[in-house]
C-alpha positions in Angstrom: 20.3 -3.3 12.0 18.6 -6.2 10.3 18.9 -6.5 6.5 17.0 -8.7 4.1 18.4 -10.7 1.2 16.9 -8.8 -1.7 18.0 -9.7 -5.2 16.9 -8.3 -8.6 15.5 -5.0 -9.5 12.7 -3.1 -7.7 10.8 0.0 -8.6 11.4 3.1 -6.3 9.9 6.5 -6.4 11.7 9.7 -5.3 9.6 12.2 -3.2 10.4 15.9 -2.7 13.2 17.9 -4.1 14.2 18.4 -7.7 13.4 14.8 -8.7 10.0 14.6 -7.1 7.9 11.8 -8.6 10.8 10.2 -10.6 10.5 6.4 -10.8 13.7 4.4 -11.0 14.8 0.8 -10.7 17.1 -0.1 -7.8 19.0 -3.3 -6.9 19.6 -4.4 -3.3 17.6 -1.6 -1.7 20.4 1.1 -1.4 20.1 3.4 1.6 20.8 6.5 -0.4 20.2 7.6 -4.0 22.3 10.4 -5.5 20.7 12.6 -8.1 22.7 15.2 -10.1 21.6 18.1 -12.2 23.9 20.0 -14.6 24.7 23.6 -13.7 25.2 26.0 -16.6 28.7 27.5 -16.9 29.5 30.9 -18.4 32.6 29.9 -20.5 33.7 26.8 -22.2 35.3 24.7 -19.4 38.8 23.3 -20.0 39.3 19.5 -20.5 35.6 18.6 -20.3 35.1 19.9 -16.8 31.5 20.4 -15.8 29.6 21.6 -12.8 26.7 19.6 -11.2 24.4 20.1 -8.3 24.1 17.0 -6.1 21.0 15.9 -4.2 20.5 13.0 -1.9 17.4 10.9 -1.3 17.2 8.5 1.7 15.2 5.3 1.8 12.0 5.3 3.8 12.3 2.0 5.8 8.6 2.0 6.6 7.9 1.1 3.0 8.7 -2.6 2.4 6.9 -3.3 -0.9 7.2 -1.8 -4.4 7.4 1.0 -5.1 10.0 1.7 -2.5 10.1 5.3 -1.4 13.1 7.6 -1.1 12.7 11.0 0.5 14.6 14.2 -0.4 17.3 15.0 2.2 17.1 18.8 2.6 20.5 18.8 4.3 22.2 17.3 1.3 25.1 19.4 -0.1 
């Protein structure tokens, strides 16, 4: 796999899933972006424990200019 020397911040847009349309700034073109969403809990959790849903967005390598695009990975946990 060939990589490019990218420095600085670039705009990226997330497509699909719970963060559809969200625009973010990324550095060095990461392959994967992780998005979390808090999950409600029924009782006060001990010691600050919290529950969060985790979603993954994978970079679309066909897009090489800003905004970069990251697509929702339906198979993410």
